Phi, psi and omega in degrees: 000136180247143173269114181271115177290147176303158183310132178091347181274139170221139175299144175279107184264107175242125182307125178081352181284135177247178187240199186250182181269164174287083188207162165274144185261135179271163185305322185254024175091005177275151178239164182225140180299138177246099187289333183222142177184173178175185178289139178254321177208184187299331179231023181229149175238162176232146179229138175261101186250339186077204182233115176195193184305321180300312182294324176300318181288327175295318177299317182296314184270338182069024184201161175196165173240152179225130177219179184244127173292155180243168178302324181290339183247018187301318183293310180296318181294319177295319180302310182291342176277334184257347181253130179279138175294341175294327180268329182226086183302336181256033184297324179295315178298316179298326179282350182086018180260144172235159183235155175229140178292134175297145175277346189250333179222164181274071181200152180271161174246141177274120188294333187276358180246143195274352185214135179215150170248129180257126192231144170261138179296129174262310181191163167250123174285160182296342179266013176092005178281130176262130178245131179228148174271128179282115181258343177198150169236143176228144185213144172294146179301331183295343181252011178258151176275185183296337179267003180083014178263152179298132175253107186300327178294319178292324178297314180065039181298154176246153174229156178266129173273107184295338180288326183247343185077011179267151170270136180242140179271132179265162172152333184275127177285132179240357179178175180251118182297142178057027181221306188300326180290343180299336181293345178268354180292000000 
């Protein structure tokens, strides 16, 4: 299965560059688990974050990064999502994560994760939804196909199943979006 970037998007491929976690980024490089999110428009995403230190820092910086944890990083990624930096100031270090400042937005990227979207804040909806414009995507070369597109199977991203509390690994194609349903027309 391939992740098709919107027209004009290409991952910023820098040899050896890694990406960030599926998170809102805090002012000092700390991240917070983002339980719900998705596409908002063709070049925008939305995150349901609620109100806490992370949202304050997004307002302050006007930017954030979002990435996907992988099966290989499930323990570290879960840890930074459940532990507050208010209680454990060195939570990123304890999780084994290091950060690099994004070249495109005022937010850090977590080096140990392979894919990130770098976003500028568009708005906060009154119900706590954060909307951001994706200004860059970066990906390790190891998760790209021969055409330079993200290969979801190679990424091995995880999602949380809210019904069971389990993390599930994504990657197997089961159909073609906006195509397979046409046979019922």
